[in-house]
C-alpha positions as CSV (number, residue, x, y, z in Angstrom):
1,M,-28.4,-11.3,-5.4
2,A,-27.9,-14.6,-3.8
3,N,-27.2,-15.1,-0.1
4,Q,-23.6,-15.4,0.7
5,P,-22.4,-19.0,0.8
6,E,-21.1,-20.6,3.9
7,M,-19.0,-18.3,5.9
8,S,-15.6,-19.5,7.1
9,S,-15.5,-20.9,10.7
10,N,-14.3,-18.5,13.4
11,K,-11.0,-20.4,13.7
12,N,-10.3,-20.2,10.0
13,V,-11.2,-16.5,9.9
14,W,-8.7,-15.8,12.7
15,I,-6.0,-17.8,10.9
16,I,-6.7,-15.9,7.7
17,I,-6.5,-12.5,9.5
18,L,-3.3,-13.5,11.3
19,V,-1.6,-14.7,8.2
20,A,-2.7,-11.7,6.1
21,S,-1.7,-9.3,8.9
22,L,1.7,-10.7,9.4
23,G,2.2,-11.1,5.7
24,Y,1.5,-7.4,5.2
25,F,3.8,-6.6,8.1
26,V,6.7,-8.4,6.3
27,D,5.4,-6.9,3.0
28,I,5.7,-3.3,4.3
29,Y,9.1,-4.0,5.9
30,D,10.4,-5.4,2.6
31,L,8.8,-2.6,0.6
32,I,10.5,0.3,2.3
33,I,13.8,-1.4,3.4
34,F,15.6,-0.2,0.3
35,S,14.7,3.4,1.0
36,I,16.0,3.0,4.6
37,V,19.3,1.3,3.8
38,R,20.0,2.8,0.4
39,V,22.9,5.1,1.4
40,K,24.6,2.4,3.6
41,S,24.3,-0.3,1.0
42,F,25.4,1.9,-1.9
43,E,28.5,3.1,0.0
44,E,29.5,-0.5,0.7
45,I,29.1,-1.7,-2.9
46,G,31.1,1.3,-4.2
47,V,28.6,3.8,-5.5
48,S,30.1,7.3,-5.6
49,P,28.2,10.1,-3.8
50,A,27.7,11.8,-7.2
51,D,25.8,8.7,-8.5
52,M,23.8,8.0,-5.3
53,R,20.7,9.8,-6.5
54,S,20.6,8.4,-10.1
55,E,21.4,4.8,-9.0
56,G,18.9,5.0,-6.2
57,E,16.2,6.1,-8.7
58,F,17.1,3.2,-11.0
59,V,16.8,0.6,-8.2
60,L,13.6,2.2,-6.9
61,N,12.1,2.3,-10.3
62,M,13.0,-1.3,-10.9
63,Q,11.1,-2.2,-7.7
64,M,8.1,0.0,-8.8
65,G,8.1,-1.8,-12.2
66,G,7.9,-5.1,-10.5
67,L,5.0,-3.9,-8.3
68,L,3.1,-2.7,-11.4
69,I,3.6,-5.9,-13.3
70,G,3.2,-8.1,-10.3
71,G,-0.1,-6.5,-9.4
72,V,-1.6,-7.7,-12.7
73,I,0.0,-11.1,-12.6
74,W,-1.1,-11.9,-9.0
75,G,-4.5,-10.4,-9.5
76,I,-5.2,-12.7,-12.4
77,I,-3.9,-15.7,-10.5
78,G,-6.0,-14.8,-7.5
79,D,-9.2,-14.8,-9.5
80,K,-8.4,-17.8,-11.7
81,F,-6.7,-20.2,-9.2
82,G,-7.5,-18.9,-5.7
83,R,-6.6,-16.1,-3.1
84,L,-4.5,-18.4,-0.9
85,K,-2.2,-19.3,-3.8
86,V,-1.4,-15.6,-4.3
87,L,-1.0,-15.0,-0.6
88,F,1.6,-17.6,-0.1
89,G,3.2,-17.4,-3.6
90,S,3.8,-13.7,-3.2
91,I,5.3,-14.2,0.3
92,L,7.6,-16.9,-0.9
93,L,8.9,-14.8,-3.9
94,Y,9.6,-11.6,-2.0
95,S,11.2,-13.5,0.9
96,L,13.7,-15.3,-1.4
97,A,14.3,-12.1,-3.3
98,N,15.1,-10.2,-0.1
99,I,17.5,-12.9,1.2
100,S,19.2,-12.6,-2.3
101,N,19.4,-8.9,-1.8
102,G,21.7,-9.4,1.1
103,F,24.4,-10.9,-1.2
104,V,24.5,-8.2,-3.9
105,H,27.7,-6.4,-4.9
106,D,26.7,-4.2,-7.8
107,V,23.9,-1.9,-8.7
108,M,22.6,-3.9,-11.7
109,T,22.1,-7.1,-9.7
110,Y,20.6,-5.0,-6.9
111,G,18.0,-3.5,-9.3
112,I,17.2,-6.9,-10.9
113,I,16.5,-8.5,-7.5
114,R,14.5,-5.5,-6.4
115,F,12.4,-5.9,-9.6
116,I,11.7,-9.6,-8.6
117,A,11.0,-8.5,-5.0
118,G,8.6,-5.9,-6.4
119,I,6.7,-8.6,-8.3
120,G,6.4,-10.6,-5.0
121,L,5.4,-7.6,-2.9
122,A,2.6,-6.7,-5.3
123,G,0.4,-9.7,-4.4
124,E,0.1,-10.0,-0.6
125,L,-2.1,-7.0,0.4
126,G,-4.8,-7.4,-2.3
127,A,-5.0,-11.2,-1.8
128,G,-5.2,-10.8,2.0
129,I,-7.9,-8.1,1.9
130,T,-9.9,-10.1,-0.6
131,L,-9.6,-13.3,1.4
132,V,-10.6,-11.6,4.7
133,S,-13.5,-9.7,3.1
134,E,-14.9,-12.8,1.5
135,S,-14.5,-14.9,4.6
136,M,-16.2,-12.6,7.1
137,H,-19.8,-11.5,7.5
138,K,-20.6,-8.3,5.5
139,S,-21.3,-6.3,8.7
140,K,-18.0,-7.2,10.3
141,R,-15.4,-7.6,7.5
142,G,-14.2,-4.0,8.1
143,Y,-12.8,-5.2,11.5
144,G,-10.7,-7.9,9.7
145,T,-9.3,-5.6,7.0
146,M,-8.6,-3.0,9.7
147,L,-6.5,-5.4,11.7
148,V,-4.6,-6.5,8.6
149,A,-3.5,-2.9,7.9
150,T,-3.0,-1.8,11.5
151,V,-0.5,-4.7,12.2
152,G,0.9,-4.5,8.7
153,V,2.2,-1.0,8.5
154,L,4.1,-1.4,11.7
155,G,6.6,-3.4,9.6
156,A,8.0,0.0,8.6
157,V,8.7,0.7,12.2
158,L,10.6,-2.5,12.6
159,G,12.5,-1.8,9.4
160,Y,13.7,1.5,10.8
161,F,14.9,0.0,14.1
162,I,16.6,-3.1,12.4
163,S,18.5,-0.8,10.0
164,E,19.6,1.3,13.0
165,Q,20.9,-1.6,14.9
166,Y,22.3,-4.0,12.3
167,D,24.2,-4.1,9.0
168,W,22.1,-3.5,5.8
169,R,22.7,-7.0,4.6
170,T,21.3,-8.3,7.9
171,A,18.2,-6.1,7.4
172,Y,17.5,-7.9,4.2
173,F,18.1,-11.3,5.7
174,V,15.7,-10.5,8.5
175,G,12.9,-9.5,6.1
176,G,13.4,-12.7,4.0
177,G,13.6,-14.9,7.1
178,M,10.4,-13.4,8.6
179,G,8.6,-14.2,5.3
180,L,9.8,-17.8,5.2
181,L,8.8,-18.3,8.8
182,L,5.4,-16.9,8.0
183,L,4.9,-19.6,5.4
184,L,4.9,-22.2,8.1
185,M,1.6,-20.7,9.4
186,R,-0.2,-21.5,6.2
187,V,-1.4,-24.8,7.6
188,G,-5.1,-24.6,8.5
189,A,-5.9,-21.6,6.3
190,L,-8.8,-22.3,4.0
191,E,-9.8,-20.8,0.6
192,S,-12.6,-18.2,0.4
193,G,-16.1,-19.8,0.2
194,L,-17.1,-17.2,-2.4
195,F,-14.2,-18.1,-4.6
196,K,-14.9,-21.8,-4.3
197,T,-18.5,-21.2,-5.4
198,A,-17.5,-19.0,-8.4
199,E,-14.8,-21.6,-9.3
200,E,-17.6,-24.1,-10.0
201,K,-19.4,-21.8,-12.4
202,T,-18.6,-21.4,-16.1
203,V,-17.8,-17.7,-15.9
204,V,-14.7,-15.7,-17.1
205,K,-12.4,-15.2,-14.1
206,G,-9.4,-12.8,-13.7
207,K,-9.7,-11.3,-17.2
208,F,-7.9,-8.0,-16.7
209,S,-9.2,-6.6,-20.0
210,M,-12.7,-6.8,-18.6
211,L,-11.9,-3.7,-16.6
212,F,-11.6,-1.7,-19.7
213,T,-14.1,-3.2,-22.2
214,D,-17.2,-1.9,-20.3
215,K,-17.4,1.9,-19.8
216,R,-19.2,1.8,-16.5
217,R,-16.9,-0.8,-15.1
218,F,-13.8,1.1,-16.2
219,K,-15.1,4.3,-14.6
220,R,-15.7,2.4,-11.4
221,Y,-12.2,1.1,-11.5
222,L,-10.7,4.5,-12.2
223,Y,-12.6,6.1,-9.4
224,C,-11.3,3.4,-7.0
225,L,-7.7,4.3,-8.1
226,C,-8.4,8.1,-7.7
227,I,-9.4,7.9,-4.0
228,G,-6.0,6.6,-3.1
229,L,-3.9,9.2,-5.0
230,P,-3.0,11.5,-2.0
231,I,-1.6,8.7,0.1
232,W,1.7,8.1,-1.6
233,F,2.3,11.8,-2.4
234,V,2.3,12.5,1.3
235,V,4.8,9.8,2.0
236,G,6.8,10.0,-1.1
237,V,7.1,13.7,-1.4
238,L,5.9,15.7,1.6
239,V,7.7,13.5,4.1
240,T,10.5,12.0,2.1
241,Q,11.6,15.5,0.8
242,A,11.5,16.9,4.3
243,P,15.2,18.1,4.1
244,E,14.4,20.2,1.0
245,I,11.0,21.4,2.3
246,G,12.5,22.2,5.7
247,K,15.2,24.3,4.0
248,A,12.5,26.3,2.2
249,L,10.7,26.8,5.5
250,H,13.9,28.0,7.2
251,A,14.0,25.1,9.6
252,P,16.9,25.6,12.1
253,V,18.1,22.0,11.5
254,V,18.1,19.6,8.6
255,L,14.9,17.6,9.0
256,S,15.3,13.9,9.0
257,A,13.2,12.1,6.3
258,G,13.9,8.8,8.1
259,K,12.3,10.0,11.3
260,G,9.5,11.6,9.4
261,V,8.7,8.3,7.6
262,L,8.8,6.4,10.9
263,F,6.3,8.7,12.6
264,T,4.2,8.9,9.4
265,Y,3.8,5.1,9.4
266,L,3.0,5.2,13.1
267,G,0.2,7.6,12.2
268,I,-0.9,5.4,9.3
269,S,-1.1,2.4,11.7
270,L,-3.3,4.3,14.2
271,G,-5.2,5.9,11.3
272,D,-6.0,2.5,9.8
273,L,-7.3,1.3,13.2
274,L,-9.4,4.4,13.7
275,A,-10.7,4.4,10.1
276,G,-11.9,0.8,10.5
277,L,-13.6,1.5,13.8
278,L,-15.2,4.7,12.6
279,A,-16.5,2.9,9.5
280,Q,-18.2,0.3,11.7
281,V,-19.8,3.1,13.8
282,L,-20.9,5.2,10.9
283,K,-21.7,2.1,8.7
284,S,-20.0,4.0,5.9
285,R,-16.5,3.8,4.3
286,K,-17.1,6.8,2.1
287,K,-17.7,9.2,5.1
288,V,-14.4,7.9,6.6
289,V,-12.4,8.5,3.4
290,L,-13.9,12.0,3.2
291,L,-12.9,12.8,6.8
292,C,-9.4,11.5,6.0
293,Q,-9.1,13.9,3.0
294,I,-10.0,16.8,5.3
295,I,-7.3,15.7,7.8
296,I,-4.8,15.5,4.9
297,L,-5.5,19.0,3.7
298,V,-5.4,20.5,7.2
299,S,-2.2,18.7,8.4
300,S,-0.4,19.3,5.1
301,S,-1.3,23.0,5.1
302,W,-0.1,23.3,8.7
303,Y,3.1,21.7,7.7
304,L,3.7,23.8,4.6
305,L,2.9,27.0,6.4
306,S,5.2,26.3,9.4
307,D,8.0,28.8,8.8
308,G,11.0,28.1,11.0
309,L,9.8,24.5,11.4
310,S,11.5,22.6,14.3
311,E,12.3,18.9,14.2
312,T,9.9,18.2,17.0
313,K,7.0,19.9,15.3
314,F,7.9,18.2,12.0
315,I,7.7,14.8,13.7
316,W,4.3,15.5,15.2
317,L,3.0,16.9,11.8
318,S,4.4,13.7,10.1
319,F,2.3,11.7,12.6
320,F,-0.8,13.7,11.9
321,M,-0.4,13.5,8.1
322,G,0.0,9.7,8.7
323,L,-3.3,9.7,10.5
324,G,-4.9,11.4,7.5
325,I,-3.6,8.9,5.0
326,G,-4.4,6.0,7.3
327,Y,-7.3,4.9,5.1
328,W,-5.0,2.6,3.0
329,A,-6.9,-0.6,4.1
330,T,-10.2,1.2,3.7
331,F,-9.3,2.2,0.1
332,V,-8.3,-1.4,-0.8
333,T,-11.5,-2.7,0.9
334,I,-13.7,-0.3,-1.1
335,S,-12.0,-1.3,-4.3
336,A,-12.5,-5.0,-3.5
337,E,-16.2,-4.4,-2.6
338,Q,-17.0,-2.6,-5.9
339,F,-16.4,-5.7,-8.1
340,G,-17.7,-9.2,-8.5
341,T,-16.0,-12.4,-7.2
342,N,-14.5,-13.2,-10.6
343,L,-12.6,-9.9,-10.8
344,R,-12.3,-9.0,-7.1
345,A,-8.7,-10.2,-6.6
346,T,-7.6,-8.6,-9.8
347,V,-8.9,-5.2,-8.7
348,A,-7.8,-5.5,-5.0
349,T,-4.3,-6.4,-6.1
350,T,-3.8,-4.0,-9.0
351,A,-5.4,-1.0,-7.4
352,P,-2.9,-0.4,-4.5
353,N,0.0,-1.1,-6.9
354,F,-1.3,1.3,-9.6
355,V,-1.8,3.9,-6.9
356,R,1.8,3.5,-5.8
357,G,2.8,3.8,-9.5
358,A,0.8,6.9,-9.8
359,L,3.4,8.6,-7.7
360,I,5.6,8.7,-10.8
361,P,3.4,11.1,-12.8
362,S,2.5,13.0,-9.6
363,T,6.2,13.7,-8.9
364,M,6.8,14.6,-12.6
365,L,4.0,17.2,-12.4
366,Y,5.2,18.3,-9.0
367,G,8.7,18.8,-10.5
368,V,7.3,21.1,-13.2
369,L,5.4,23.1,-10.7
370,V,8.5,23.4,-8.4
371,N,10.4,25.0,-11.4
372,H,7.6,27.5,-11.9
373,W,6.3,28.3,-8.4
374,G,8.8,27.0,-5.9
375,I,8.7,23.9,-3.7
376,I,6.1,25.1,-1.1
377,T,3.6,26.5,-3.5
378,A,4.0,23.4,-5.7
379,A,3.4,21.1,-2.8
380,F,0.2,23.0,-1.9
381,M,-1.1,22.8,-5.4
382,M,-0.4,19.1,-5.7
383,I,-2.0,18.0,-2.4
384,F,-5.1,20.1,-3.0
385,L,-5.3,18.7,-6.6
386,L,-4.9,15.1,-5.5
387,S,-7.3,15.3,-2.6
388,G,-9.8,17.2,-4.8
389,I,-9.7,14.4,-7.3
390,A,-10.1,11.8,-4.5
391,I,-13.2,13.6,-3.1
392,Y,-14.8,13.8,-6.5
393,A,-14.1,10.1,-7.2
394,L,-15.5,9.2,-3.8
395,T,-18.9,10.9,-4.8
396,Q,-19.1,8.7,-7.9
397,L,-18.7,5.4,-6.0
398,E,-21.6,3.6,-4.3
399,E,-21.4,2.9,-0.5
400,S,-20.2,-0.6,-0.1
401,F,-20.1,-1.0,3.7
402,D,-22.7,-3.8,3.9
403,K,-22.7,-4.9,0.3
404,D,-23.3,-8.6,-0.4
405,L,-20.2,-9.8,-2.2
406,N,-21.8,-12.9,-3.7
407,Y,-22.1,-11.7,-7.3
408,L,-20.2,-12.0,-10.5
409,E,-19.1,-9.5,-13.3
410,E,-20.6,-10.3,-16.7
411,E,-18.2,-10.1,-19.7
């Protein structure tokens, strides 16, 4: 394996980390803003209470569809034409879409614009992580990706407070405006040296089908996806369905999913920071992800066994579950490190979006289990199943902490 080509200057590295971090901050804000303002926005555009759930699922699924399609599109662009083009192209698209969302007056238009926003939102994290990983020394790149995620997930916190203080249309305008302002920072950011080196070689770049044509490569990709499965189940089911789970646990008050999500994201932010630091100390990302699985199982079990759960205890448990799933950046970094430069952006961009999309079959299976076993037992079964799959997948991947990324995938 050849030595890594020229590393980016310290100034350029910091510009890349800053842009990627703030880009992910706006990305997360825009990603969850619909879930936060759904009820307020639907009430204003005339959706009846009886249709709130079905129309909400329609709009959310449109956004998810955009994320899945966008992940593939941006990943291919990133490997063929450069990581920076994806970073700024995705920010521009989701910013304009979110500003447009502030003007909607019907559900169909709402859904179409969220689909476009989803395509934009799909590209930023993977491109940012890839660019940071390729621009820093192999022994220190974990610090860079850690900062991207730690700053980024705080966008969810801002989304919560903006929605509490301002009209839902203003919340969308704020998200779009932040993205457009961020584009002004692009001056001075340089492309990854590894990409520029690969660009000069006559090798196939960004060919998505290459992930499936080689058995070993496909299994590597599948295992990367599997280690992220528990993350969105915790957020999308265990915390989001807090009112229903709280009722089954005989909670004295109706638990607030909004507060739960807020404190879960605070936990994720701290978790991403601690996961990054611990990986540098242990010189292992796999050990950190394993520890996170243990925290997920312990905190989720504590939550699901808390009969008479109080709101205060729920908030703290949401925070602890957030700590457990705070390996999001580590998961994306591992995925990026497992593949060569000509497929790295494709993997780093599709992996997080496919894992988000995996929440759909997970919730379908969860729904079947709820009908047979009840909500608490079903939640137990799902979280142990998903973490079990993640732990097995983790054992099948090589440690990539100090892996030299200067290599290519052969077709």
